[in-house]
C-alpha positions as CSV (number, residue, x, y, z in Angstrom):
1,M,26.5,-10.1,-19.5
2,Q,26.6,-8.5,-22.7
3,V,22.8,-8.7,-23.1
4,S,22.9,-7.0,-18.9
5,A,24.9,-4.4,-20.1
6,V,22.4,-3.6,-23.2
7,A,19.7,-4.1,-21.3
8,K,21.4,-1.4,-19.1
9,T,22.5,1.0,-21.9
10,Q,18.8,1.0,-23.6
11,D,17.5,1.8,-19.4
12,V,19.9,4.9,-19.4
13,I,19.1,5.8,-23.0
14,R,15.0,5.8,-22.2
15,R,15.7,8.2,-18.5
16,Q,17.2,10.7,-20.5
17,R,14.1,10.3,-22.9
18,L,12.0,10.9,-20.5
19,P,9.8,14.1,-20.8
20,L,9.3,15.5,-17.7
21,T,11.4,18.2,-15.8
22,R,10.7,20.0,-12.6
23,W,8.4,21.9,-13.1
24,D,6.5,19.5,-15.4
25,R,6.5,17.4,-12.5
26,T,4.8,20.6,-9.9
27,L,2.3,21.4,-12.6
28,K,1.0,17.5,-12.9
29,R,1.0,17.5,-9.0
30,A,-0.6,20.5,-8.3
31,I,-3.7,19.3,-11.1
32,D,-3.8,15.7,-9.7
33,L,-4.5,17.5,-6.6
34,V,-6.7,20.0,-7.0
35,G,-8.2,17.5,-9.9
36,S,-9.0,14.7,-6.7
37,S,-10.0,17.0,-4.3
38,L,-12.8,18.3,-6.5
39,L,-13.8,14.2,-7.4
40,L,-13.6,13.3,-4.2
41,V,-16.4,15.8,-3.2
42,V,-18.3,15.4,-5.9
43,T,-18.4,11.4,-6.5
44,A,-18.6,10.5,-2.7
45,P,-22.6,9.9,-2.7
46,L,-21.7,7.4,-5.7
47,V,-19.2,6.2,-3.8
48,L,-21.3,5.3,-0.9
49,V,-24.3,4.2,-3.2
50,L,-22.1,1.8,-4.3
51,A,-20.7,0.7,-1.2
52,L,-24.0,0.1,0.3
53,R,-24.8,-1.9,-2.9
54,I,-22.0,-4.0,-2.1
55,K,-22.8,-4.8,1.6
56,L,-26.1,-5.7,0.6
57,H,-24.6,-8.1,-1.5
58,D,-22.8,-10.1,0.7
59,G,-22.4,-8.3,3.8
60,G,-19.2,-8.2,3.2
61,P,-16.2,-5.6,3.3
62,T,-17.3,-3.0,1.4
63,F,-13.4,-2.0,0.5
64,F,-10.5,-4.0,-0.8
65,L,-6.6,-2.4,-0.1
66,R,-5.0,-4.1,-3.6
67,R,-0.9,-3.8,-2.6
68,V,1.0,-2.7,-5.8
69,T,4.0,-0.2,-6.7
70,G,5.0,3.0,-7.5
71,P,8.7,5.6,-7.1
72,K,8.6,5.8,-2.9
73,G,7.4,1.7,-3.3
74,E,5.0,-0.2,-2.6
75,F,1.8,1.3,-1.2
76,D,-2.1,0.3,-0.6
77,A,-4.7,1.6,-3.2
78,F,-8.0,1.9,-2.7
79,K,-10.5,0.0,-4.2
80,L,-14.3,-0.9,-4.0
81,R,-14.4,-5.0,-3.2
82,T,-15.6,-6.6,-6.3
83,M,-15.0,-10.3,-5.1
84,V,-15.9,-12.9,-3.2
85,V,-14.6,-12.0,0.7
86,D,-12.1,-15.7,0.1
87,A,-11.2,-14.5,-3.3
88,D,-7.3,-15.2,-2.5
89,E,-8.1,-18.5,-0.8
90,V,-10.2,-19.6,-3.8
91,L,-6.9,-19.0,-6.1
92,R,-4.6,-20.7,-4.0
93,R,-7.2,-23.7,-3.8
94,D,-7.7,-24.0,-7.5
95,S,-3.5,-24.7,-8.8
96,L,-5.5,-24.6,-12.6
97,L,-7.5,-21.3,-12.0
98,R,-3.3,-19.8,-10.1
99,R,-2.1,-20.8,-12.9
100,R,-3.9,-19.7,-15.6
101,F,-3.8,-16.0,-12.8
102,E,0.0,-16.2,-13.1
103,M,0.2,-15.8,-16.7
104,N,-1.4,-12.3,-17.6
105,F,-2.5,-11.4,-14.0
106,K,-5.9,-11.3,-14.9
107,L,-8.8,-13.7,-15.7
108,K,-11.7,-13.6,-18.7
109,D,-14.6,-14.9,-16.5
110,D,-12.9,-14.6,-13.2
111,P,-15.4,-16.2,-11.0
112,R,-14.3,-14.5,-7.7
113,I,-16.1,-11.4,-8.9
114,T,-19.2,-10.3,-7.8
115,A,-22.7,-9.2,-10.0
116,V,-22.0,-6.2,-9.0
117,G,-18.3,-6.5,-8.7
118,A,-18.1,-7.5,-12.5
119,K,-21.2,-4.1,-13.4
120,L,-18.8,-1.9,-11.3
121,R,-15.0,-3.1,-13.3
122,R,-16.9,-2.8,-16.4
123,T,-17.4,0.9,-16.3
124,G,-14.3,0.8,-14.0
125,L,-16.1,2.6,-10.6
126,D,-14.4,0.2,-8.4
127,E,-12.0,2.6,-8.8
128,L,-12.9,5.6,-6.9
129,P,-12.0,5.9,-4.3
130,Q,-8.5,5.5,-5.3
131,L,-8.8,9.7,-5.8
132,W,-7.2,9.1,-1.8
133,N,-4.5,7.9,-3.3
134,V,-3.8,11.0,-6.1
135,V,-4.5,13.6,-3.3
136,K,-1.6,11.3,-0.6
137,G,0.0,11.8,-3.9
138,Q,1.4,8.0,-4.4
139,M,-0.8,8.0,-7.7
140,S,-1.3,10.2,-10.4
141,L,-4.8,11.2,-11.8
142,V,-3.0,9.9,-15.2
143,G,0.1,7.3,-15.4
144,P,0.8,4.4,-16.7
145,R,-1.6,1.3,-15.8
146,M,-1.1,0.1,-11.2
147,I,0.4,-2.9,-11.3
148,T,1.3,-4.9,-8.4
149,P,5.5,-5.5,-7.3
150,L,4.3,-9.1,-8.5
151,E,3.4,-7.9,-12.0
152,L,6.2,-5.6,-12.2
153,Q,9.1,-8.6,-12.6
154,K,6.8,-9.9,-16.4
155,Y,8.5,-6.1,-17.3
156,R,11.8,-6.8,-17.1
157,D,13.8,-3.4,-19.3
158,A,10.5,-1.6,-18.7
159,A,10.5,-1.1,-15.3
160,W,12.5,1.5,-14.3
161,I,9.1,3.4,-16.2
162,F,7.4,2.6,-12.2
163,S,10.6,4.6,-10.5
164,E,10.0,7.6,-12.5
165,M,6.3,8.3,-12.6
166,K,3.3,7.3,-10.3
167,P,0.2,5.1,-11.5
168,G,-2.8,6.6,-12.7
169,L,-5.9,6.3,-11.8
170,T,-6.5,6.1,-15.0
171,G,-3.9,6.2,-18.8
172,Y,-3.6,5.5,-22.2
173,W,-4.2,2.1,-21.3
174,Q,-6.8,2.1,-19.9
175,V,-9.0,4.3,-22.8
176,N,-7.1,2.8,-25.9
177,G,-6.1,-0.6,-24.6
178,D,-8.2,-4.0,-24.9
179,Q,-9.4,-5.0,-21.5
180,Q,-7.6,-8.8,-22.4
181,A,-4.5,-7.5,-24.1
182,G,-1.5,-10.2,-23.4
183,Y,1.3,-7.8,-21.5
184,N,3.9,-7.9,-24.3
185,R,1.3,-4.9,-25.4
186,R,0.2,-3.6,-22.0
187,I,4.1,-2.9,-21.7
188,E,4.2,-1.1,-25.3
189,M,1.4,1.2,-24.5
190,D,2.8,2.6,-20.8
191,L,6.0,2.6,-22.0
192,F,4.0,5.3,-24.9
193,Y,2.5,7.0,-22.9
194,V,5.7,7.9,-20.5
195,E,8.5,8.3,-22.8
196,H,6.0,11.0,-25.1
197,W,4.2,12.5,-21.7
198,S,2.6,16.2,-22.2
199,L,0.1,17.9,-20.2
200,F,-1.3,17.9,-23.7
201,F,-1.4,14.1,-24.0
202,D,-3.0,13.9,-19.9
203,L,-5.5,16.3,-20.8
204,K,-6.4,14.0,-23.9
205,I,-6.7,11.2,-21.6
206,L,-8.8,12.8,-18.9
207,I,-11.4,13.4,-22.0
208,K,-11.7,10.3,-23.1
209,T,-12.0,8.4,-20.3
210,P,-15.6,9.1,-18.9
211,A,-17.2,7.8,-22.5
212,R,-14.8,5.0,-21.8
213,V,-16.8,4.9,-18.6
214,L,-20.3,5.2,-20.2
215,R,-19.3,3.1,-22.8
216,A,-18.7,0.2,-20.1
217,S,-22.0,0.9,-18.8
218,G,-23.8,0.3,-21.6
219,V,-25.2,4.2,-21.6
């Protein structure tokens, strides 16, 4: 009971420190709407080419819906498919692989990822369809890392950030973090972003994002 009371107090303190005012939220939403709408138009030819490559590779569906969580509850985030068609079934059949996955909800050298999907994941281009989620108001251009409802349990006392801020298409963790970082490090970086948020901070992350994509693609 004492631990619970301390955790609740810490949660209240963090909520009080949250830097977003109503004006901040309105301005952030306006930037999201304008930016994502423009980027949807600009990146549409690229997304079509990538979708065609996925279809030609194995004939399966080109898009994948990932169930994630945000301030308004669960929603489906759009992604270009990077795994084999029966990826969930592969995980169910292999108990060892499933246990490894459940540790960090990420697998190094994941055998379910296709050759085309591996290239997309290195650059993050598989997440371009999430611009539509930003337009719909479910996500932000910049925000905490997108997670599933099951992953939310690992955030424990820090889970409150996902009831306050929308997950981001890009973010502090994405441009600065190690892709194989453990959950404690990921949580620290998400908390740092939320508790130090500013429009200038978002701008710095947006500027860094293209360079991160280019580095990952080997350019």
